[in-house]
ZATOR-831479 format. One record per residue (C-alpha): residue number from 1; z, x, y; residue in one letter. Coordinates in Angstrom, 3 decimals, m for minus. Example, Ala and Ser with C-alpha at 12.3 -4.5 7.8 and 13.67 -1.06 7.14 Angstrom:
% residues 2
<pt><seq>1</seq><pz>7.800</pz><px>12.300</px><py>m4.500</py><type>A</type></pt>
<pt><seq>2</seq><pz>7.140</pz><px>13.670</px><py>m1.060</py><type>S</type></pt>
This chain:
% residues 139
<pt><seq>1</seq><pz>0.000</pz><px>0.000</px><py>0.000</py><type>M</type></pt>
<pt><seq>2</seq><pz>m1.008</pz><px>1.394</px><py>3.401</py><type>A</type></pt>
<pt><seq>3</seq><pz>1.800</pz><px>2.084</px><py>5.869</py><type>P</type></pt>
<pt><seq>4</seq><pz>2.172</pz><px>m0.246</px><py>8.816</py><type>E</type></pt>
<pt><seq>5</seq><pz>0.427</pz><px>1.244</px><py>11.898</py><type>P</type></pt>
<pt><seq>6</seq><pz>2.639</pz><px>2.504</px><py>14.703</py><type>T</type></pt>
<pt><seq>7</seq><pz>2.752</pz><px>0.087</px><py>17.617</py><type>R</type></pt>
<pt><seq>8</seq><pz>3.314</pz><px>0.680</px><py>21.309</py><type>T</type></pt>
<pt><seq>9</seq><pz>6.729</pz><px>m0.939</px><py>21.717</py><type>T</type></pt>
<pt><seq>10</seq><pz>8.095</pz><px>0.329</px><py>25.014</py><type>S</type></pt>
<pt><seq>11</seq><pz>9.814</pz><px>m2.168</px><py>27.283</py><type>R</type></pt>
<pt><seq>12</seq><pz>8.436</pz><px>m2.481</px><py>30.848</py><type>P</type></pt>
<pt><seq>13</seq><pz>11.699</pz><px>m1.203</px><py>32.333</py><type>G</type></pt>
<pt><seq>14</seq><pz>11.471</pz><px>1.934</px><py>30.209</py><type>D</type></pt>
<pt><seq>15</seq><pz>7.876</pz><px>2.432</px><py>31.313</py><type>L</type></pt>
<pt><seq>16</seq><pz>8.902</pz><px>2.347</px><py>34.979</py><type>W</type></pt>
<pt><seq>17</seq><pz>11.635</pz><px>4.888</px><py>34.235</py><type>L</type></pt>
<pt><seq>18</seq><pz>9.125</pz><px>7.146</px><py>32.474</py><type>F</type></pt>
<pt><seq>19</seq><pz>6.429</pz><px>6.874</px><py>35.187</py><type>L</type></pt>
<pt><seq>20</seq><pz>7.636</pz><px>9.604</px><py>37.596</py><type>P</type></pt>
<pt><seq>21</seq><pz>8.461</pz><px>12.052</px><py>34.801</py><type>L</type></pt>
<pt><seq>22</seq><pz>5.151</pz><px>11.530</px><py>33.061</py><type>G</type></pt>
<pt><seq>23</seq><pz>3.252</pz><px>11.778</px><py>36.344</py><type>Y</type></pt>
<pt><seq>24</seq><pz>4.873</pz><px>15.127</px><py>37.123</py><type>L</type></pt>
<pt><seq>25</seq><pz>4.048</pz><px>16.423</px><py>33.643</py><type>L</type></pt>
<pt><seq>26</seq><pz>0.443</pz><px>15.255</px><py>33.926</py><type>S</type></pt>
<pt><seq>27</seq><pz>0.037</pz><px>16.809</px><py>37.364</py><type>V</type></pt>
<pt><seq>28</seq><pz>1.635</pz><px>20.056</px><py>36.167</py><type>A</type></pt>
<pt><seq>29</seq><pz>m0.927</pz><px>20.297</px><py>33.365</py><type>V</type></pt>
<pt><seq>30</seq><pz>m4.028</pz><px>18.870</px><py>35.055</py><type>E</type></pt>
<pt><seq>31</seq><pz>m3.863</pz><px>20.296</px><py>38.579</py><type>T</type></pt>
<pt><seq>32</seq><pz>m4.172</pz><px>23.987</px><py>37.612</py><type>P</type></pt>
<pt><seq>33</seq><pz>m7.234</pz><px>23.131</px><py>35.511</py><type>V</type></pt>
<pt><seq>34</seq><pz>m8.811</pz><px>21.309</px><py>38.446</py><type>L</type></pt>
<pt><seq>35</seq><pz>m7.923</pz><px>24.073</px><py>40.901</py><type>L</type></pt>
<pt><seq>36</seq><pz>m9.703</pz><px>26.650</px><py>38.751</py><type>V</type></pt>
<pt><seq>37</seq><pz>m12.528</pz><px>24.545</px><py>37.357</py><type>G</type></pt>
<pt><seq>38</seq><pz>m13.773</pz><px>22.180</px><py>40.053</py><type>L</type></pt>
<pt><seq>39</seq><pz>m16.691</pz><px>23.122</px><py>42.268</py><type>S</type></pt>
<pt><seq>40</seq><pz>m16.064</pz><px>25.918</px><py>44.732</py><type>K</type></pt>
<pt><seq>41</seq><pz>m17.909</pz><px>23.759</px><py>47.275</py><type>H</type></pt>
<pt><seq>42</seq><pz>m14.534</pz><px>22.038</px><py>47.563</py><type>L</type></pt>
<pt><seq>43</seq><pz>m11.762</pz><px>23.798</px><py>49.438</py><type>S</type></pt>
<pt><seq>44</seq><pz>m8.520</pz><px>24.711</px><py>47.695</py><type>F</type></pt>
<pt><seq>45</seq><pz>m6.817</pz><px>21.835</px><py>49.530</py><type>R</type></pt>
<pt><seq>46</seq><pz>m9.473</pz><px>19.358</px><py>48.353</py><type>Q</type></pt>
<pt><seq>47</seq><pz>m9.115</pz><px>20.528</px><py>44.744</py><type>R</type></pt>
<pt><seq>48</seq><pz>m5.320</pz><px>20.303</px><py>45.032</py><type>L</type></pt>
<pt><seq>49</seq><pz>m5.646</pz><px>16.818</px><py>46.502</py><type>F</type></pt>
<pt><seq>50</seq><pz>m7.903</pz><px>15.838</px><py>43.585</py><type>A</type></pt>
<pt><seq>51</seq><pz>m5.262</pz><px>17.067</px><py>41.138</py><type>G</type></pt>
<pt><seq>52</seq><pz>m2.564</pz><px>14.911</px><py>42.691</py><type>L</type></pt>
<pt><seq>53</seq><pz>m4.632</pz><px>11.900</px><py>43.724</py><type>W</type></pt>
<pt><seq>54</seq><pz>m6.755</pz><px>11.304</px><py>40.622</py><type>L</type></pt>
<pt><seq>55</seq><pz>m3.676</pz><px>11.184</px><py>38.407</py><type>T</type></pt>
<pt><seq>56</seq><pz>m1.844</pz><px>9.002</px><py>40.931</py><type>A</type></pt>
<pt><seq>57</seq><pz>m4.681</pz><px>6.474</px><py>40.724</py><type>C</type></pt>
<pt><seq>58</seq><pz>m4.958</pz><px>6.274</px><py>36.942</py><type>T</type></pt>
<pt><seq>59</seq><pz>m1.498</pz><px>7.107</px><py>35.629</py><type>Y</type></pt>
<pt><seq>60</seq><pz>0.163</pz><px>3.794</px><py>36.565</py><type>P</type></pt>
<pt><seq>61</seq><pz>m2.530</pz><px>1.918</px><py>34.626</py><type>V</type></pt>
<pt><seq>62</seq><pz>m2.117</pz><px>4.194</px><py>31.598</py><type>V</type></pt>
<pt><seq>63</seq><pz>1.695</pz><px>3.993</px><py>31.625</py><type>V</type></pt>
<pt><seq>64</seq><pz>2.510</pz><px>0.542</px><py>33.007</py><type>L</type></pt>
<pt><seq>65</seq><pz>m0.444</pz><px>m1.734</px><py>32.266</py><type>V</type></pt>
<pt><seq>66</seq><pz>m2.151</pz><px>m0.605</px><py>29.074</py><type>L</type></pt>
<pt><seq>67</seq><pz>1.008</pz><px>m0.342</px><py>26.904</py><type>P</type></pt>
<pt><seq>68</seq><pz>1.791</pz><px>m3.980</px><py>27.687</py><type>V</type></pt>
<pt><seq>69</seq><pz>m1.797</pz><px>m5.117</px><py>27.081</py><type>L</type></pt>
<pt><seq>70</seq><pz>m1.963</pz><px>m3.277</px><py>23.760</py><type>F</type></pt>
<pt><seq>71</seq><pz>1.618</pz><px>m3.916</px><py>22.612</py><type>S</type></pt>
<pt><seq>72</seq><pz>0.570</pz><px>m6.001</px><py>19.604</py><type>T</type></pt>
<pt><seq>73</seq><pz>m2.093</pz><px>m3.537</px><py>18.467</py><type>L</type></pt>
<pt><seq>74</seq><pz>m1.800</pz><px>m0.182</px><py>16.711</py><type>P</type></pt>
<pt><seq>75</seq><pz>m0.825</pz><px>2.715</px><py>18.968</py><type>R</type></pt>
<pt><seq>76</seq><pz>m4.140</pz><px>4.385</px><py>18.171</py><type>S</type></pt>
<pt><seq>77</seq><pz>m5.942</pz><px>1.509</px><py>19.915</py><type>T</type></pt>
<pt><seq>78</seq><pz>m3.811</pz><px>1.988</px><py>23.021</py><type>Y</type></pt>
<pt><seq>79</seq><pz>m4.452</pz><px>5.747</px><py>22.964</py><type>L</type></pt>
<pt><seq>80</seq><pz>m8.197</pz><px>5.246</px><py>22.612</py><type>L</type></pt>
<pt><seq>81</seq><pz>m8.247</pz><px>2.836</px><py>25.551</py><type>A</type></pt>
<pt><seq>82</seq><pz>m5.943</pz><px>4.931</px><py>27.745</py><type>A</type></pt>
<pt><seq>83</seq><pz>m7.614</pz><px>8.253</px><py>27.040</py><type>E</type></pt>
<pt><seq>84</seq><pz>m11.055</pz><px>6.765</px><py>27.646</py><type>T</type></pt>
<pt><seq>85</seq><pz>m10.033</pz><px>4.922</px><py>30.801</py><type>F</type></pt>
<pt><seq>86</seq><pz>m8.259</pz><px>7.823</px><py>32.539</py><type>A</type></pt>
<pt><seq>87</seq><pz>m11.041</pz><px>10.439</px><py>32.535</py><type>P</type></pt>
<pt><seq>88</seq><pz>m13.787</pz><px>7.863</px><py>33.115</py><type>A</type></pt>
<pt><seq>89</seq><pz>m11.953</pz><px>6.368</px><py>36.100</py><type>A</type></pt>
<pt><seq>90</seq><pz>m11.058</pz><px>9.807</px><py>37.449</py><type>E</type></pt>
<pt><seq>91</seq><pz>m14.678</pz><px>10.967</px><py>37.213</py><type>C</type></pt>
<pt><seq>92</seq><pz>m15.785</pz><px>7.860</px><py>39.113</py><type>L</type></pt>
<pt><seq>93</seq><pz>m13.084</pz><px>8.279</px><py>41.766</py><type>L</type></pt>
<pt><seq>94</seq><pz>m13.901</pz><px>11.974</px><py>42.119</py><type>F</type></pt>
<pt><seq>95</seq><pz>m17.575</pz><px>11.194</px><py>42.567</py><type>W</type></pt>
<pt><seq>96</seq><pz>m16.840</pz><px>8.488</px><py>45.149</py><type>L</type></pt>
<pt><seq>97</seq><pz>m14.509</pz><px>10.734</px><py>47.132</py><type>A</type></pt>
<pt><seq>98</seq><pz>m16.344</pz><px>14.046</px><py>46.923</py><type>F</type></pt>
<pt><seq>99</seq><pz>m20.008</pz><px>13.334</px><py>46.196</py><type>R</type></pt>
<pt><seq>100</seq><pz>m21.105</pz><px>14.819</px><py>49.532</py><type>E</type></pt>
<pt><seq>101</seq><pz>m19.003</pz><px>17.991</px><py>49.184</py><type>R</type></pt>
<pt><seq>102</seq><pz>m18.837</pz><px>18.796</px><py>45.475</py><type>A</type></pt>
<pt><seq>103</seq><pz>m22.362</pz><px>20.103</px><py>45.052</py><type>G</type></pt>
<pt><seq>104</seq><pz>m25.456</pz><px>17.978</px><py>44.699</py><type>A</type></pt>
<pt><seq>105</seq><pz>m26.896</pz><px>19.409</px><py>41.504</py><type>G</type></pt>
<pt><seq>106</seq><pz>m26.668</pz><px>17.564</px><py>38.213</py><type>A</type></pt>
<pt><seq>107</seq><pz>m25.294</pz><px>20.660</px><py>36.474</py><type>A</type></pt>
<pt><seq>108</seq><pz>m22.475</pz><px>21.030</px><py>38.988</py><type>E</type></pt>
<pt><seq>109</seq><pz>m21.679</pz><px>17.318</px><py>38.784</py><type>K</type></pt>
<pt><seq>110</seq><pz>m21.568</pz><px>17.546</px><py>34.975</py><type>A</type></pt>
<pt><seq>111</seq><pz>m19.313</pz><px>20.593</px><py>35.207</py><type>R</type></pt>
<pt><seq>112</seq><pz>m16.894</pz><px>18.793</px><py>37.550</py><type>N</type></pt>
<pt><seq>113</seq><pz>m16.771</pz><px>15.812</px><py>35.209</py><type>F</type></pt>
<pt><seq>114</seq><pz>m16.243</pz><px>18.087</px><py>32.191</py><type>A</type></pt>
<pt><seq>115</seq><pz>m13.357</pz><px>19.809</px><py>33.993</py><type>V</type></pt>
<pt><seq>116</seq><pz>m11.755</pz><px>16.425</px><py>34.712</py><type>I</type></pt>
<pt><seq>117</seq><pz>m12.132</pz><px>15.395</px><py>31.058</py><type>V</type></pt>
<pt><seq>118</seq><pz>m10.689</pz><px>18.743</px><py>29.886</py><type>L</type></pt>
<pt><seq>119</seq><pz>m7.704</pz><px>18.378</px><py>32.218</py><type>A</type></pt>
<pt><seq>120</seq><pz>m7.045</pz><px>14.899</px><py>30.821</py><type>N</type></pt>
<pt><seq>121</seq><pz>m7.328</pz><px>16.113</px><py>27.229</py><type>L</type></pt>
<pt><seq>122</seq><pz>m4.845</pz><px>18.900</px><py>27.909</py><type>L</type></pt>
<pt><seq>123</seq><pz>m2.309</pz><px>16.553</px><py>29.498</py><type>S</type></pt>
<pt><seq>124</seq><pz>m2.805</pz><px>14.119</px><py>26.610</py><type>F</type></pt>
<pt><seq>125</seq><pz>m2.075</pz><px>16.968</px><py>24.196</py><type>G</type></pt>
<pt><seq>126</seq><pz>1.042</pz><px>17.956</px><py>26.128</py><type>A</type></pt>
<pt><seq>127</seq><pz>2.216</pz><px>14.354</px><py>26.145</py><type>G</type></pt>
<pt><seq>128</seq><pz>1.617</pz><px>13.981</px><py>22.420</py><type>E</type></pt>
<pt><seq>129</seq><pz>3.510</pz><px>17.201</px><py>21.742</py><type>L</type></pt>
<pt><seq>130</seq><pz>6.478</pz><px>15.930</px><py>23.721</py><type>L</type></pt>
<pt><seq>131</seq><pz>6.188</pz><px>12.508</px><py>22.105</py><type>N</type></pt>
<pt><seq>132</seq><pz>6.306</pz><px>14.126</px><py>18.654</py><type>A</type></pt>
<pt><seq>133</seq><pz>9.682</pz><px>15.601</px><py>19.609</py><type>T</type></pt>
<pt><seq>134</seq><pz>10.835</pz><px>12.154</px><py>20.835</py><type>R</type></pt>
<pt><seq>135</seq><pz>11.833</pz><px>13.786</px><py>24.131</py><type>W</type></pt>
<pt><seq>136</seq><pz>11.883</pz><px>10.470</px><py>25.983</py><type>F</type></pt>
<pt><seq>137</seq><pz>11.741</pz><px>8.014</px><py>23.094</py><type>G</type></pt>
<pt><seq>138</seq><pz>8.762</pz><px>6.014</px><py>24.367</py><type>L</type></pt>
<pt><seq>139</seq><pz>5.382</pz><px>5.101</px><py>22.942</py><type>F</type></pt>
């Protein structure tokens, strides 16, 4: 008999408590990647802003909204939705905010998007590592 799939069972109050800690962890992992990897057509301040702002835009959805929407489904479904939403939304937001300054070429645009996806994958990995140790007891 197959084991019951793990569900996302966090209470909304716990999610709000986790939000600032998780945001800081995500920013600590993602921002250095963006500072190094994003187009040099952007100033250091613009790349730093992207590191803080992109996560600020998507993280509340990933932490507060999606766990509630996917609470009756396997955790893997939540993770697939969250880890698809975050980089896709961040790439769109980045393009909307910096399309005039981030380099016009398709190759540079693809590189910027790849850097954003990589940063998200690394923060996902860090979060999963901490989750495996039950450091906060959520998700």
